[in-house]
N, C-alpha and C positions, 0 to 999 in steps of 0.2 A: 346494390351496396355487396352482394352476396357473392361477384367476380371478384369484384375487389377485392375480398376479405381471399379467395381463394386463390388469386396469382398473388399475394401477401407473403402467405402463407407457403407456397412452392416456390418462391425467389428467396426466403428467410434463412434457409441452411444455408445460403454463396453471401449474402449482406452479414451474418459471422464471422462465417472463414476468412473473409472483406476485411471483416474489424480486428480480427486477432494478425492478420500481416498485416497491418497498419498500422495498430501498438506494437511490431518489434522494433521499429527505427527508434525509438525517443521515450520508451516510457524513464518517468524520471517522477518517483513520487517518495514524500519523509516526513511523511503529517503525523502517522502515529511510528513512529520510529522509522521503517520503510513502507509499513504497512498504509493504505489508504483509506483516508477518514470516510467512508463512504464508498456506496457503490449504487451509483443510479442519479440523476440528477434533483431528481424531490427530495433524496434522502439527505445529499450534497447541501441543498436550501434550506433541510432543516438542522443543519450541525453534526450531522452525520447520523442521526436516531434513526433504528430503521430495525431494531431485534425483532419488534414486538409494534412495531407500527408501518407497515410497509405501505406503498404509496404505486408500484409499476414492477412492469418485473427484472425489474435486477434488483427487487428483493432479496430475489433466490441468492444470490452472489453474497448472500448473510445468512439468512434460515435459509434453509429449500420448505421449509414448512409455507410457509407463505403462499408458494403455490397455489393453495387452496384459498388463498383471498383475494388476489387479482386479479383472477376474471382471466379471459381470452387475447389478450393481448401483446404488442411488441415493444420493445423503444430501446431508439438506435440516438446513441449522446457523442459529444467531440468537447472537450476541457484544455483549455488553452493555458498552460500552469508556468511559472515565471518563479522561480527557485534564486533567492542572493543571499548564497555562501562565500565561506572565508575562511583565513585565520590572522592571527600574531603571533607572532614568540620572536618574547622577549630573555637574556639573559644567555645566550648559548653560547658556547667557546666555541663552539665549531664554524660560526657562521652564518647561523642559520636565522639570523630578527631580522623581521621586518615583518610588514602587512602585504599579503594575500588574494588573490580575487578569485572563488575559482569560478566566476558565470563565463569562462570562456565559450561553453554554450546553453544558449538559449534564444527564444522559450519551447517547450515542449507541447506537440499536439494529441491528445488523448483521446483515442477510440473506445467506446463499449459499445455493449447491442445484448440483449435479450428478447426470450420470446416462453411467452406460459398461453399453455392447453389444455382448460379440459375435457376430461374422456368421456367420466362422469359427474353422478351431483358429488362422487367422494372423490374421488381420487382427478388430480391433473400431472403431466409431467412441460417439462421445460428445459428450458440451456441458456446458457451465462454465459459472454467474452469480455472480459475487463484484464485490466492491467491491477493486477493484488498488490504490487508497490513495486519501488526499485528505488535507485541515487545514484544520482548521475555529477560529480564535479572535472570542471577543466580550467586547468590554473596554467595559465601562457608565462608566467612567473613562475617555475619550478621552485615548490617551497626547498629541496630537500636538494639543489642545481649546489650547493657547498659541501655535503658528501659526493660528490661525484658525478649527482646525476643531470639525464641529455636532455633535452627538447622541450613539450608541457608538460604537464603531470594531472594526472586525474582516476576516477575510475567512471565507468560504465556499467551498472548493471538491471536485468529486465527481466522483470516478470509479469505473465502472461498465464493466464487458469482460464479453462475451459470445465463449465460445469453443468454437464447436464441432470436430470433432476426430474424426481419422483416423486409425491407428497401424501399422503393419505388422511382425508378427515373421517378419527377413526369412533367417535363422539360428535356430537353437533358440538358447532364451534371450540372442535377440538381439535388439532391437524397436527403426525407430524410426518417429518420430508428426511430423504439421503441425497446426497450430491455424489458421489465418487468426478476426485476431482484432477485432470490432466493441467500438468506445467511443462511452461517451456519459457526457459532459462537464458542471459544471454551472457556474458561477464568479459569486462574488458579492463584493466589495467595498464596504465602508463605512465612511463616517468621517475618512475621505483626503481631504476637497476641498483642503488647500493644498498638496497634491503636481499639481495640476490646472496651476499657475502654467506651472511646465515639463513641459509636454506638448504634443505637438502636436497633441495633440486633445483642446484643459482638456474638450471635453461628456461626453468616454468617458472619465471618473478613475476615481471613485465613486462613488457611489450611484445606483447606475443596475438595480437589481436581480438576479436568477440569471436569468443570459445563459447557453444550454444550443449546444451544437455536440457532430458525431458523429468518426469518426474510424476508421482503418484499418488493420490492419499484420497482422504474420504470428509464430509463435511455431514453431521446431521443435526437438525434443525426441531423446535417445538412452538408449538401458538395457541394461545387460546385464547377465552372468550372469559369473563370472570362478569354475570348480569351485560345488562347491555352498554354499559358505557366503558369498563375496562378492556386491555387485551395486558396478555405478557406472553414474554416469548426467551427462551434459551437457544445458544446453538452451543457447539463443541467441531474443532473442525482441527485435526491429525495433522503430525509433524509430516509434512508433504517429501515422502523420501525420494529425494534426487540421484540421476545421473552426475559422475564428480568430472569437475574443469580438468579436463588434464591437461590442459593449454596455462593452468595456471596452480599444478601440480605441486610444487614449490614455493606457493603461496597459504594458499588453506589448511589448513588442519585437517589432518586422513587423508595426504595424499591427493586434492583439491577436492574433499567432503564441501557442497552448503546446501544440507535443506534448508525445507522452509521449518520457519517454527508453527509449534502448535498455538491454538488459539481457543477462547472460548468467553463465550458472555451470556446476559441475560437485560432484560429491558422490559418494560413497559407503558404504556401509551392509553391517558383517558382524556374521555367525550367531556370535554368541560363548557361544553354547552352545544347552541347548535349549530354552530359552526366554526368553532376553537376545540384541536385537539393538541392536549402536549402529550412531551413520551422524553424517556430521558434511558439509557441506556451502560451498560458497566460492561467492558470486555481487557480481556488479561491475556498477554502476549510471550510468550516463556523464551525470548531471545536465548537467556542463557543455556539452553539444552543442546544446540545447534555447536557444536565449538568451535570453528571461523569464525559465529560470531560472537559468542558469547566469553572465550575464553580472553582471559588477557595477557598483557604485553610479557610481563614476571617469567612466563617457562623459558622465553629465552635466556633469560640471564642465571636460569638452572642447569641449561645444555641441551633445552627443548630446541631444535630447529625451528622453523617455518614449511611446514608442510608432514612433518611428524606427528604422531598421532599424541594429541595433550597438548601440538604449538600453540604459538602466537597465535592469535584471536585481536578481535575490536575490542571486547572488554564490554558489550552490551550486557545489560543485564535485562530484567523482566520488567514489564511496565503496565502499569492501570493506567486505565484510557476510563473517561466516563463523558456523557454527552447529555446535550437537552436541548430538545426543537419546538417549532412550533408552529401549527398550521392551521391557517385561518380562512373561512373558502368567505370571499369580499363579495359574492357574486354567484350566479350560477355558471359565468363565465370566468370570473379568476378568481385566484387560489394564491393566498401573501406564506412565507415563511421565512422565519428566522432559529440560529440555534449558537450551540456554544461548545465547543470541544476543549477535556482539557486533559493531558497528556506526560504520565511522568516523562522525564529526562532518561534515556536508555544511557547516556556517556557518561559515566561516573570522570569526575576534577583531576583524575591521576592516568586517564587514557586516551587524553584525549591528541597525543603525536600521530597516531595509525590515523586517527578521524580526522584529520586534514583532507584523509579522501573521502573520508562518510561524515559530512555535522550532520546526524540525522538528529538534533537538539531541540526543536521548535516544539513547546509543550499547548500554548493558546491557537485558539483558529475561529474567526469571527463568519457566519455566512449571513447570507439573506439570499432568497429566491421568490423566484414568481410562475404560477403556472394560467396560460393564455390556452381553454378551448374553446375553437373555432368551428365546434359541431358537436355534436353527443359523439364522434369516435374519435376524430383528430385536434390534438393540442400540442403546445409547446409550450418547454420549460425553463428557465433560467436561472442560475445565479452565481452568486461571488462570494469567494472566500479570500479574508487574510489571516495571519500566521504571524504575529509579530516581530521582530526580531530577539531573538532568542541566545544569549551567551554563554557557556563553560568555559571558565578562565581553569587553565589550570593548574593543577597545585604536585607537585612529584610529576611532571608528566615526561619531559625530556630525562631518561637515566643519564649518571655521568659516562657514561660509556657511550652516547651520542653526545657527550658537550654539556648538557646538564642545561639549566634554566624552563621556559616554559612556553606549551604553545594555546590558546585561545581559542574555539571554533566558534561559528555563529548560523544561523540560519532562520533568515523570511520565508516569507511564501506567497505566490498573488493565484492568485485562476477566478479565471470567469468560464461560464459553460453552458450547452444550448443542448438540449434534445427534443426528439419529434417522437410522439405518442401515439400507439394508432389500438382504439379498441377494437377488438372484434367480432 
């Protein structure tokens, strides 16, 4: 078995690099706004809970301190993700009224992978590659055709995060970890040509293909044991400072700036019996601190154009996210999971017009999952997730400058995933 483990260890950097490349074509997530509801199949089956309930190596993508807890292992998984998004416009005097489906692109295949290795009894290192989040819409019938837009309309935002990690157990049962974060982002907008008339850089608003940037930040975490049955954890992820989308410098505030907002959270898990573990997480995502995401449409009517410092954005507000999950060891070979997550809606009723492109409005998600162990080393985990349809009905959402009326946006999500884990 040692020669198998050695071969897997040598091949892992290549496998993770291939995972990063595979993520690029189609990342599309929008469960906690546009953040993931969890990383790793085990956490996703338990409602996304993992700050203080690490179950596999992908736990380091949320709490780096988990590296000292999961042992020597790697995990590679894939998710089939199917969002149902769209919009309805009523009462508009400029001809926008109608029902519009944003489902021109479906489904999405989302791989992820991670590896953790102890260096000593107290120090562990690892690396995770996963989609941090994203958003995709594709309206074959353009909602803005009456304004002069041509072709299909939609956006495609993709974020790939690479997290090398080191964690140290500084006292028995208590660890801290840190991950420098490296992010690759891609963005594309098409079918929004009329908005160029309201931009400081009209040539760089819409239909410029996919633009790519890179960025960096840091994530730190703590994981500790309280007695034999309780774990507590916390993490903080800084804002990820990213290069500007030059091809969309006339759309995003600050000349194309699109940083990833900071987030932080706390969690706890309790061993409620020999076979049952219960966990809960709380997370805060600070969308409003990124101008291109948090600024409202209002600056446009105060003389500040798209692309300017302080210019219009999507109007997203900060959100609180709560998750609960349960893990039950039905037998030595079978583990069952269930969970629920609840997020605040980041899109105010007054900001639904631009969010026709980015309706990240789902609030609740339900999950089920299971792991089957084929040996002491190899296991397969699967899960399903359903986020029921959530609709935000516009209120004062379309300014009279654009014909008035209201834009309603909706989103639902379904996902199934499968991962392979190997203990080395």
